[in-house]
OpenMM code with the backbone's topology and positions (N, CA, C; nanometers):
from openmm import Vec3, app, unit

residues = "UNK UNK UNK UNK UNK UNK UNK UNK UNK UNK UNK UNK UNK UNK UNK UNK UNK UNK UNK UNK UNK UNK UNK UNK UNK UNK UNK UNK UNK UNK UNK UNK UNK UNK UNK UNK UNK UNK UNK UNK UNK UNK UNK UNK UNK UNK UNK UNK UNK UNK UNK UNK UNK UNK UNK UNK UNK UNK UNK UNK UNK UNK UNK UNK UNK UNK UNK UNK UNK UNK UNK UNK UNK UNK UNK UNK UNK UNK UNK UNK UNK UNK UNK UNK UNK UNK UNK UNK UNK UNK UNK UNK UNK UNK UNK UNK UNK UNK UNK UNK UNK UNK UNK UNK UNK UNK UNK UNK UNK UNK UNK UNK UNK UNK UNK UNK UNK UNK UNK UNK UNK UNK UNK UNK UNK UNK UNK UNK UNK UNK UNK UNK UNK UNK UNK UNK UNK UNK UNK UNK UNK UNK UNK UNK UNK UNK UNK".split()
positions = [
    Vec3(-0.4166, 6.8854, -0.8131),
    Vec3(-0.5058, 6.9053, -0.7011),
    Vec3(-0.5365, 7.0541, -0.6929),
    Vec3(-0.6613, 7.0845, -0.6678),
    Vec3(-0.7003, 7.2239, -0.6675),
    Vec3(-0.6810, 7.2889, -0.5315),
    Vec3(-0.6677, 7.4190, -0.5344),
    Vec3(-0.6602, 7.4972, -0.4116),
    Vec3(-0.7887, 7.4778, -0.3319),
    Vec3(-0.9020, 7.4683, -0.4014),
    Vec3(-1.0296, 7.4505, -0.3330),
    Vec3(-1.0334, 7.3186, -0.2553),
    Vec3(-0.9764, 7.2124, -0.3107),
    Vec3(-0.9754, 7.0842, -0.2404),
    Vec3(-0.8858, 7.0917, -0.1173),
    Vec3(-0.7705, 7.1548, -0.1306),
    Vec3(-0.6814, 7.1705, -0.0154),
    Vec3(-0.7485, 7.2528, 0.0941),
    Vec3(-0.8171, 7.3582, 0.0537),
    Vec3(-0.8866, 7.4426, 0.1513),
    Vec3(-0.9978, 7.3645, 0.2197),
    Vec3(-1.0740, 7.2881, 0.1430),
    Vec3(-1.1810, 7.2070, 0.2001),
    Vec3(-1.1232, 7.1048, 0.2980),
    Vec3(-1.0126, 7.0405, 0.2630),
    Vec3(-0.9504, 6.9421, 0.3506),
    Vec3(-0.9082, 7.0067, 0.4837),
    Vec3(-0.8441, 7.1219, 0.4747),
    Vec3(-0.8019, 7.1934, 0.5954),
    Vec3(-0.9235, 7.2325, 0.6807),
    Vec3(-1.0279, 7.2847, 0.6162),
    Vec3(-1.1492, 7.3236, 0.6875),
    Vec3(-1.2198, 7.2022, 0.7477),
    Vec3(-1.2182, 7.0888, 0.6776),
    Vec3(-1.2816, 6.9663, 0.7274),
    Vec3(-1.2107, 6.9181, 0.8542),
    Vec3(-1.0795, 6.9152, 0.8519),
    Vec3(-1.0043, 6.8705, 0.9699),
    Vec3(-1.0365, 6.9588, 1.0895),
    Vec3(-1.0393, 7.0878, 1.0688),
    Vec3(-1.0701, 7.1815, 1.1775),
    Vec3(-1.2136, 7.1623, 1.2280),
    Vec3(-1.3094, 7.1479, 1.1362),
    Vec3(-1.4502, 7.1300, 1.1745),
    Vec3(-1.4707, 6.9995, 1.2501),
    Vec3(-1.4060, 6.8931, 1.2044),
    Vec3(-1.4203, 6.7631, 1.2700),
    Vec3(-1.3590, 6.7681, 1.4099),
    Vec3(-1.2436, 6.8301, 1.4235),
    Vec3(-1.1810, 6.8394, 1.5558),
    Vec3(-1.2739, 6.9105, 1.6541),
    Vec3(-1.3317, 7.0244, 1.6122),
    Vec3(-1.4220, 7.0996, 1.7011),
    Vec3(-1.5465, 7.0189, 1.7336),
    Vec3(-1.6083, 6.9577, 1.6326),
    Vec3(-1.7322, 6.8811, 1.6552),
    Vec3(-1.7051, 6.7584, 1.7416),
    Vec3(-1.5941, 6.6888, 1.7169),
    Vec3(-1.5604, 6.5694, 1.7958),
    Vec3(-1.5349, 6.6071, 1.9414),
    Vec3(-1.4690, 6.7195, 1.9629),
    Vec3(-1.4389, 6.7610, 2.1005),
    Vec3(-1.5652, 6.7985, 2.1779),
    Vec3(-1.6740, 6.8294, 2.1065),
    Vec3(-1.8010, 6.8612, 2.1723),
    Vec3(-1.8854, 6.7373, 2.2007),
    Vec3(-1.8414, 6.6195, 2.1560),
    Vec3(-1.9125, 6.4935, 2.1789),
    Vec3(-1.8259, 6.4102, 2.2739),
    Vec3(-1.8733, 6.3852, 2.3957),
    Vec3(-1.7873, 6.3235, 2.4987),
    Vec3(-1.7116, 6.1980, 2.4544),
    Vec3(-1.7737, 6.1089, 2.3798),
    Vec3(-1.7057, 5.9864, 2.3384),
    Vec3(-1.5825, 6.0156, 2.2524),
    Vec3(-1.5880, 6.1234, 2.1736),
    Vec3(-1.4813, 6.1525, 2.0781),
    Vec3(-1.3882, 6.2647, 2.1232),
    Vec3(-1.4174, 6.3281, 2.2352),
    Vec3(-1.3361, 6.4409, 2.2822),
    Vec3(-1.1909, 6.3962, 2.3005),
    Vec3(-1.1009, 6.4661, 2.2332),
    Vec3(-0.9586, 6.4372, 2.2456),
    Vec3(-0.9108, 6.3144, 2.1710),
    Vec3(-0.9986, 6.2474, 2.0983),
    Vec3(-0.9554, 6.1261, 2.0269),
    Vec3(-0.8636, 6.1638, 1.9111),
    Vec3(-0.7809, 6.0686, 1.8656),
    Vec3(-0.6892, 6.0999, 1.7565),
    Vec3(-0.7622, 6.1208, 1.6239),
    Vec3(-0.7105, 6.2156, 1.5446),
    Vec3(-0.7550, 6.2334, 1.4071),
    Vec3(-0.6568, 6.1570, 1.3197),
    Vec3(-0.7105, 6.0691, 1.2350),
    Vec3(-0.6279, 5.9821, 1.1518),
    Vec3(-0.6665, 6.0008, 1.0057),
    Vec3(-0.5926, 5.9396, 0.9176),
    Vec3(-0.6315, 5.9351, 0.7777),
    Vec3(-0.7514, 5.8425, 0.7643),
    Vec3(-0.8503, 5.8833, 0.6883),
    Vec3(-0.9671, 5.7976, 0.6658),
    Vec3(-0.9282, 5.6701, 0.5923),
    Vec3(-0.8093, 5.6667, 0.5361),
    Vec3(-0.7652, 5.5490, 0.4608),
    Vec3(-0.7093, 5.4404, 0.5517),
    Vec3(-0.6926, 5.4704, 0.6795),
    Vec3(-0.6383, 5.3699, 0.7729),
    Vec3(-0.7323, 5.2513, 0.7809),
    Vec3(-0.6817, 5.1339, 0.7498),
    Vec3(-0.7643, 5.0130, 0.7473),
    Vec3(-0.7566, 4.9359, 0.8773),
    Vec3(-0.6394, 4.9183, 0.9258),
    Vec3(-0.6180, 4.8303, 1.0388),
    Vec3(-0.5683, 4.9118, 1.1568),
    Vec3(-0.6547, 4.9287, 1.2557),
    Vec3(-0.6178, 5.0055, 1.3739),
    Vec3(-0.6180, 4.9151, 1.4956),
    Vec3(-0.5250, 4.9385, 1.5825),
    Vec3(-0.5231, 4.8673, 1.7100),
    Vec3(-0.6429, 4.9169, 1.7911),
    Vec3(-0.7287, 4.8273, 1.8381),
    Vec3(-0.8461, 4.8703, 1.9160),
    Vec3(-0.8108, 4.9556, 2.0372),
    Vec3(-0.6865, 4.9500, 2.0825),
    Vec3(-0.6455, 5.0306, 2.1976),
    Vec3(-0.6462, 5.1800, 2.1665),
    Vec3(-0.6366, 5.2185, 2.0372),
    Vec3(-0.6356, 5.3605, 2.0018),
    Vec3(-0.7760, 5.4149, 1.9768),
    Vec3(-0.8770, 5.3280, 1.9832),
    Vec3(-1.0138, 5.3713, 1.9552),
    Vec3(-1.0767, 5.4359, 2.0775),
    Vec3(-1.1635, 5.5322, 2.0589),
    Vec3(-1.2180, 5.5785, 1.9324),
    Vec3(-1.1193, 5.6671, 1.8556),
    Vec3(-1.1411, 5.6740, 1.7253),
    Vec3(-1.0596, 5.7585, 1.6388),
    Vec3(-1.1493, 5.8124, 1.5278),
    Vec3(-1.1095, 5.9261, 1.4737),
    Vec3(-1.1855, 5.9893, 1.3654),
    Vec3(-1.0900, 6.0155, 1.2505),
    Vec3(-1.1335, 5.9808, 1.1290),
    Vec3(-1.0529, 6.0034, 1.0100),
    Vec3(-1.1221, 6.0970, 0.9133),
    Vec3(-1.0429, 6.1651, 0.8316),
    Vec3(-1.0968, 6.2555, 0.7304),
    Vec3(-1.0258, 6.2339, 0.5976),
    Vec3(-1.0957, 6.2652, 0.4897),
    Vec3(-1.0368, 6.2616, 0.3562),
    Vec3(-1.1243, 6.3429, 0.2620),
    Vec3(-1.0622, 6.3964, 0.1580),
    Vec3(-1.1343, 6.4640, 0.0500),
    Vec3(-1.0846, 6.3995, -0.0792),
    Vec3(-1.1398, 6.2802, -0.1130),
    Vec3(-1.0815, 6.2007, -0.2204),
    Vec3(-1.1250, 6.2363, -0.3619),
    Vec3(-1.2364, 6.3070, -0.3773),
    Vec3(-1.2911, 6.3232, -0.5116),
    Vec3(-1.3209, 6.4692, -0.5424),
    Vec3(-1.2822, 6.5094, -0.6632),
    Vec3(-1.3157, 6.6411, -0.7150),
    Vec3(-1.3659, 6.6223, -0.8576),
    Vec3(-1.4876, 6.6650, -0.8823),
    Vec3(-1.5454, 6.6586, -1.0166),
    Vec3(-1.5664, 6.8001, -1.0678),
    Vec3(-1.5407, 6.8197, -1.1960),
    Vec3(-1.5611, 6.9528, -1.2550),
    Vec3(-1.6498, 6.9410, -1.3777),
    Vec3(-1.7292, 7.0453, -1.3969),
    Vec3(-1.8156, 7.0521, -1.5141),
    Vec3(-1.8330, 7.1981, -1.5511),
    Vec3(-1.8253, 7.2279, -1.6799),
    Vec3(-1.8452, 7.3652, -1.7244),
    Vec3(-1.9888, 7.4074, -1.6942),
    Vec3(-2.0041, 7.5219, -1.6289),
    Vec3(-2.1385, 7.5731, -1.5990),
    Vec3(-2.1658, 7.7008, -1.6763),
    Vec3(-2.0617, 7.7609, -1.7291),
    Vec3(-2.0718, 7.8785, -1.8150),
    Vec3(-1.9443, 7.8826, -1.8973),
    Vec3(-1.9404, 7.9726, -1.9938),
    Vec3(-1.8232, 7.9798, -2.0795),
    Vec3(-1.6962, 8.0104, -2.0011),
    Vec3(-1.7109, 8.0833, -1.8898),
    Vec3(-1.5924, 8.1260, -1.8159),
    Vec3(-1.5815, 8.0661, -1.6751),
    Vec3(-1.6632, 7.9638, -1.6429),
    Vec3(-1.6546, 7.9065, -1.5083),
    Vec3(-1.6881, 7.7578, -1.5059),
    Vec3(-1.6294, 7.6914, -1.4084),
    Vec3(-1.6532, 7.5491, -1.3843),
    Vec3(-1.7270, 7.5331, -1.2521),
    Vec3(-1.8184, 7.4371, -1.2487),
    Vec3(-1.8754, 7.3946, -1.1227),
    Vec3(-1.7862, 7.2847, -1.0677),
    Vec3(-1.7634, 7.2859, -0.9388),
    Vec3(-1.6812, 7.1827, -0.8757),
    Vec3(-1.7648, 7.1129, -0.7694),
    Vec3(-1.7553, 6.9812, -0.7672),
    Vec3(-1.8229, 6.9003, -0.6662),
    Vec3(-1.7167, 6.8152, -0.5985),
    Vec3(-1.7108, 6.8269, -0.4668),
    Vec3(-1.6133, 6.7517, -0.3881),
    Vec3(-1.6864, 6.6528, -0.2993),
    Vec3(-1.6189, 6.5457, -0.2648),
    Vec3(-1.6665, 6.4530, -0.1618),
    Vec3(-1.5723, 6.4663, -0.0436),
    Vec3(-1.6300, 6.4935, 0.0718),
    Vec3(-1.5543, 6.5024, 0.1961),
    Vec3(-1.6020, 6.3888, 0.2858),
    Vec3(-1.5089, 6.3074, 0.3327),
    Vec3(-1.5437, 6.1869, 0.4082),
    Vec3(-1.4960, 6.2002, 0.5525),
    Vec3(-1.5833, 6.1613, 0.6442),
    Vec3(-1.5488, 6.1541, 0.7863),
    Vec3(-1.5768, 6.0108, 0.8298),
    Vec3(-1.4779, 5.9470, 0.8911),
    Vec3(-1.4912, 5.8089, 0.9374),
    Vec3(-1.4682, 5.8071, 1.0885),
    Vec3(-1.5641, 5.7501, 1.1622),
    Vec3(-1.5517, 5.7350, 1.3074),
    Vec3(-1.5390, 5.5861, 1.3363),
    Vec3(-1.4375, 5.5496, 1.4131),
    Vec3(-1.4180, 5.4093, 1.4512),
    Vec3(-1.4225, 5.3994, 1.6035),
    Vec3(-1.5025, 5.3031, 1.6518),
    Vec3(-1.5141, 5.2808, 1.7961),
    Vec3(-1.4998, 5.1320, 1.8263),
    Vec3(-1.4628, 5.1015, 1.9486),
    Vec3(-1.4603, 4.9629, 1.9943),
    Vec3(-1.6002, 4.9269, 2.0420),
    Vec3(-1.6482, 4.8089, 2.0008),
    Vec3(-1.7808, 4.7596, 2.0396),
    Vec3(-1.7626, 4.6305, 2.1180),
    Vec3(-1.7446, 4.6410, 2.2486),
    Vec3(-1.7246, 4.5189, 2.3269),
    Vec3(-1.8512, 4.4354, 2.3316),
    Vec3(-1.8343, 4.3047, 2.3437),
    Vec3(-1.9491, 4.2147, 2.3548),
    Vec3(-2.0111, 4.1824, 2.2207),
    Vec3(-2.1272, 4.1175, 2.2280),
    Vec3(-2.1948, 4.0719, 2.1068),
    Vec3(-2.3127, 4.1587, 2.0668),
    Vec3(-2.3385, 4.2686, 2.1383),
    Vec3(-2.4551, 4.3507, 2.1111),
    Vec3(-2.4215, 4.4582, 2.0083),
    Vec3(-2.4355, 4.4247, 1.8786),
    Vec3(-2.4022, 4.5213, 1.7744),
    Vec3(-2.4994, 4.6380, 1.7730),
    Vec3(-2.6217, 4.6207, 1.8255),
    Vec3(-2.7170, 4.7313, 1.8256),
    Vec3(-2.6696, 4.8447, 1.9164),
    Vec3(-2.5994, 4.8132, 2.0243),
    Vec3(-2.5446, 4.9175, 2.1121),
    Vec3(-2.4381, 4.9973, 2.0371),
    Vec3(-2.3533, 4.9291, 1.9616),
    Vec3(-2.2534, 4.9970, 1.8796),
    Vec3(-2.3182, 5.0841, 1.7737),
    Vec3(-2.4238, 5.0320, 1.7098),
    Vec3(-2.4952, 5.1116, 1.6097),
    Vec3(-2.5561, 5.2358, 1.6724),
    Vec3(-2.6169, 5.2203, 1.7910),
    Vec3(-2.6760, 5.3354, 1.8597),
    Vec3(-2.5702, 5.4403, 1.8918),
    Vec3(-2.4541, 5.3946, 1.9375),
    Vec3(-2.3453, 5.4878, 1.9695),
    Vec3(-2.2995, 5.5618, 1.8445),
    Vec3(-2.2888, 5.4905, 1.7330),
    Vec3(-2.2473, 5.5546, 1.6078),
    Vec3(-2.3554, 5.6484, 1.5551),
    Vec3(-2.4827, 5.6123, 1.5734),
    Vec3(-2.5911, 5.7050, 1.5368),
    Vec3(-2.5826, 5.8333, 1.6187),
    Vec3(-2.5534, 5.8197, 1.7483),
    Vec3(-2.5375, 5.9377, 1.8336),
    Vec3(-2.4202, 6.0238, 1.7858),
    Vec3(-2.3113, 5.9589, 1.7464),
    Vec3(-2.1957, 6.0326, 1.6948),
    Vec3(-2.2333, 6.1071, 1.5671),
    Vec3(-2.3085, 6.0418, 1.4790),
    Vec3(-2.3521, 6.1067, 1.3551),
    Vec3(-2.4341, 6.2314, 1.3864),
    Vec3(-2.5288, 6.2184, 1.4790),
    Vec3(-2.6126, 6.3328, 1.5167),
    Vec3(-2.5281, 6.4472, 1.5718),
    Vec3(-2.4244, 6.4141, 1.6473),
    Vec3(-2.3394, 6.5169, 1.7070),
    Vec3(-2.2477, 6.5839, 1.6051),
    Vec3(-2.2117, 6.5129, 1.4988),
    Vec3(-2.1133, 6.5631, 1.4036),
    Vec3(-2.1724, 6.6332, 1.2820),
    Vec3(-2.2808, 6.5818, 1.2278),
    Vec3(-2.3294, 6.6280, 1.0972),
    Vec3(-2.3573, 6.7781, 1.0927),
    Vec3(-2.4424, 6.8270, 1.1816),
    Vec3(-2.4788, 6.9693, 1.1790),
    Vec3(-2.3596, 7.0621, 1.1954),
    Vec3(-2.2784, 7.0410, 1.2987),
    Vec3(-2.1623, 7.1290, 1.3154),
    Vec3(-2.0635, 7.1242, 1.1982),
    Vec3(-2.0446, 7.0077, 1.1392),
    Vec3(-1.9535, 6.9987, 1.0243),
    Vec3(-2.0118, 7.0734, 0.9054),
    Vec3(-2.1401, 7.0512, 0.8759),
    Vec3(-2.2025, 7.1241, 0.7643),
    Vec3(-2.1923, 7.2744, 0.7864),
    Vec3(-2.2261, 7.3203, 0.9057),
    Vec3(-2.2211, 7.4637, 0.9352),
    Vec3(-2.0806, 7.5199, 0.9191),
    Vec3(-1.9811, 7.4476, 0.9687),
    Vec3(-1.8433, 7.4962, 0.9630),
    Vec3(-1.7878, 7.4995, 0.8207),
    Vec3(-1.8329, 7.4074, 0.7359),
    Vec3(-1.7790, 7.4005, 0.6002),
    Vec3(-1.8490, 7.4950, 0.5025),
    Vec3(-1.9675, 7.5387, 0.5380),
    Vec3(-2.0443, 7.6275, 0.4501),
    Vec3(-1.9788, 7.7653, 0.4461),
    Vec3(-1.9629, 7.8183, 0.3261),
    Vec3(-1.9105, 7.9540, 0.3089),
    Vec3(-1.9978, 8.0264, 0.2076),
    Vec3(-1.9645, 8.1522, 0.1805),
    Vec3(-2.0397, 8.2284, 0.0797),
    Vec3(-2.0279, 8.1648, -0.0584),
    Vec3(-1.9191, 8.0925, -0.0821),
    Vec3(-1.8970, 8.0340, -0.2145),
    Vec3(-1.8996, 7.8822, -0.2158),
    Vec3(-1.9289, 7.8200, -0.1011),
    Vec3(-1.9288, 7.6738, -0.0938),
    Vec3(-2.0551, 7.6263, -0.0227),
    Vec3(-2.1303, 7.5396, -0.0880),
    Vec3(-2.2502, 7.4790, -0.0312),
    Vec3(-2.2157, 7.3364, 0.0105),
    Vec3(-2.2596, 7.2947, 0.1299),
    Vec3(-2.2232, 7.1635, 0.1834),
    Vec3(-2.3463, 7.0945, 0.2395),
    Vec3(-2.3588, 6.9652, 0.2112),
    Vec3(-2.4687, 6.8853, 0.2670),
    Vec3(-2.4251, 6.7395, 0.2788),
    Vec3(-2.4801, 6.6724, 0.3794),
    Vec3(-2.4552, 6.5285, 0.3945),
    Vec3(-2.5203, 6.4555, 0.2776),
    Vec3(-2.4454, 6.3655, 0.2165),
    Vec3(-2.4968, 6.2845, 0.1056),
    Vec3(-2.5360, 6.1458, 0.1550),
    Vec3(-2.4501, 6.0875, 0.2409),
    Vec3(-2.4808, 5.9531, 0.2900),
    Vec3(-2.4159, 5.9296, 0.4250),
    Vec3(-2.4745, 5.8341, 0.4948),
    Vec3(-2.4247, 5.7908, 0.6249),
    Vec3(-2.4334, 5.6385, 0.6250),
    Vec3(-2.3255, 5.5722, 0.6667),
    Vec3(-2.3246, 5.4255, 0.6680),
    Vec3(-2.2576, 5.3770, 0.7960),
    Vec3(-2.3113, 5.2682, 0.8497),
    Vec3(-2.2556, 5.2061, 0.9700),
    Vec3(-2.2188, 5.0622, 0.9377),
    Vec3(-2.1018, 5.0215, 0.9879),
    Vec3(-2.0580, 4.8832, 0.9729),
    Vec3(-1.9987, 4.8387, 1.1064),
    Vec3(-2.0377, 4.7207, 1.1516),
    Vec3(-1.9806, 4.6610, 1.2728),
    Vec3(-1.9102, 4.5331, 1.2299),
    Vec3(-1.7810, 4.5229, 1.2600),
    Vec3(-1.7062, 4.4037, 1.2203),
    Vec3(-1.7686, 4.2804, 1.2852),
    Vec3(-1.7568, 4.1679, 1.2177),
    Vec3(-1.8170, 4.0447, 1.2714),
    Vec3(-1.7157, 3.9577, 1.3441),
    Vec3(-1.5945, 4.0087, 1.3595),
    Vec3(-1.4929, 3.9303, 1.4309),
    Vec3(-1.4049, 4.0246, 1.5112),
    Vec3(-1.3240, 3.9658, 1.5950),
    Vec3(-1.2318, 4.0438, 1.6764),
    Vec3(-1.2901, 4.0721, 1.8131),
    Vec3(-1.2026, 4.1059, 1.9027),
    Vec3(-1.2457, 4.1404, 2.0367),
    Vec3(-1.1600, 4.2568, 2.0841),
    Vec3(-1.2136, 4.3733, 2.0933),
    Vec3(-1.3536, 4.4037, 2.0670),
    Vec3(-1.3791, 4.4170, 1.9169),
    Vec3(-1.5061, 4.4071, 1.8806),
    Vec3(-1.5442, 4.4331, 1.7420),
    Vec3(-1.5291, 4.5831, 1.7165),
    Vec3(-1.5090, 4.6195, 1.5922),
    Vec3(-1.4894, 4.7600, 1.5573),
    Vec3(-1.6118, 4.8095, 1.4816),
    Vec3(-1.6673, 4.9199, 1.5308),
    Vec3(-1.7792, 4.9845, 1.4631),
    Vec3(-1.7272, 5.1025, 1.3837),
    Vec3(-1.7775, 5.1165, 1.2606),
    Vec3(-1.7326, 5.2240, 1.1728),
    Vec3(-1.8528, 5.3022, 1.1217),
    Vec3(-1.8476, 5.4326, 1.1399),
    Vec3(-1.9456, 5.5257, 1.0844),
    Vec3(-1.8764, 5.6013, 0.9724),
    Vec3(-1.9360, 5.6014, 0.8535),
    Vec3(-1.8806, 5.6779, 0.7417),
    Vec3(-1.9821, 5.7829, 0.7000),
    Vec3(-1.9430, 5.9088, 0.7106),
    Vec3(-2.0259, 6.0214, 0.6683),
    Vec3(-1.9656, 6.0790, 0.5412),
    Vec3(-2.0464, 6.0906, 0.4372),
    Vec3(-1.9992, 6.1472, 0.3115),
    Vec3(-2.0750, 6.2769, 0.2853),
    Vec3(-1.9994, 6.3848, 0.2736),
    Vec3(-2.0564, 6.5164, 0.2470),
    Vec3(-2.0244, 6.5567, 0.1038),
    Vec3(-2.1168, 6.6286, 0.0420),
    Vec3(-2.0917, 6.6885, -0.0881),
    Vec3(-2.0690, 6.8372, -0.0680),
    Vec3(-1.9685, 6.8912, -0.1327),
    Vec3(-1.9389, 7.0337, -0.1258),
    Vec3(-1.9338, 7.0864, -0.2688),
    Vec3(-2.0136, 7.1887, -0.2963),
    Vec3(-2.0227, 7.2443, -0.4316),
    Vec3(-1.9739, 7.3881, -0.4326),
    Vec3(-1.9028, 7.4224, -0.5385),
    Vec3(-1.8555, 7.5587, -0.5560),
    Vec3(-1.8337, 7.5836, -0.7060),
    Vec3(-1.8040, 7.7055, -0.7409),
    Vec3(-1.7680, 7.7359, -0.8796),
    Vec3(-1.6323, 7.8059, -0.8787),
    Vec3(-1.5669, 7.7988, -0.9925),
    Vec3(-1.4390, 7.8685, -1.0044),
    Vec3(-1.4226, 7.9181, -1.1463),
    Vec3(-1.3511, 8.0292, -1.1593),
    Vec3(-1.3260, 8.0873, -1.2910),
    Vec3(-1.2374, 7.9943, -1.3711),
    Vec3(-1.2677, 7.9874, -1.5006),
    Vec3(-1.1869, 7.9076, -1.5935),
    Vec3(-1.0894, 7.9960, -1.6647),
    Vec3(-0.9675, 7.9474, -1.6799),
    Vec3(-0.8683, 8.0218, -1.7571),
    Vec3(-0.8782, 7.9798, -1.9026),
    Vec3(-0.9348, 8.0665, -1.9825),
    Vec3(-0.9525, 8.0363, -2.1247),
    Vec3(-0.8516, 8.1182, -2.2034),
    Vec3(-0.7717, 8.0494, -2.2839),
    Vec3(-0.6686, 8.1242, -2.3611),
    Vec3(-0.7305, 8.2176, -2.4626),
] * unit.nanometer
topology = app.Topology()
chain = topology.addChain("A")
for resn in residues:
    res = topology.addResidue(resn, chain)
    for name in ("N", "CA", "C"):
        topology.addAtom(name, app.Element.getBySymbol(name[0]), res)
C-alpha cells in the first residue's frame, strides 16, 4: 500500500466529516467503513469511506502516474413506499458533499474529480435503506526508484 493511498484515505475521512457536518441530515452521523453491508436502520444515517483501488502506469522514465478511487457511501432510512423522496434526499446529500470533498482533496500534486454517482433504494425492509455511492478519481505522480 502506498503512502499516497494512506494520505488520501486520511484526507477523505477528514473531508467527509467536515462536509457531512455542514449538511443537516448528516451532521454528527457515524462514519463507518464503506464495506459495511448490513446496518441496523437505527444507526442511520451513516457515511462510509474507502480507498480501494490504486493503479500505476509509467508516465516517464523516472516517474509513475497513480490513479486512485475514493468511495463515499451515504446510507439513510427511507420510511414508507415513496422511493422518490429517498432519491431526492440522496441527491441533496450528493450536492452537499461533492464540491466540498473535491475541494478538500485537491492539492498541488493531486487532482480530484467525481467519476460517478449512484443511488439504490432497497426493495424490502422497514424502513427501506437508501444508498448513495460517490466515486472520486484522484490522480498524482510519484518518483520511481530505478536501480
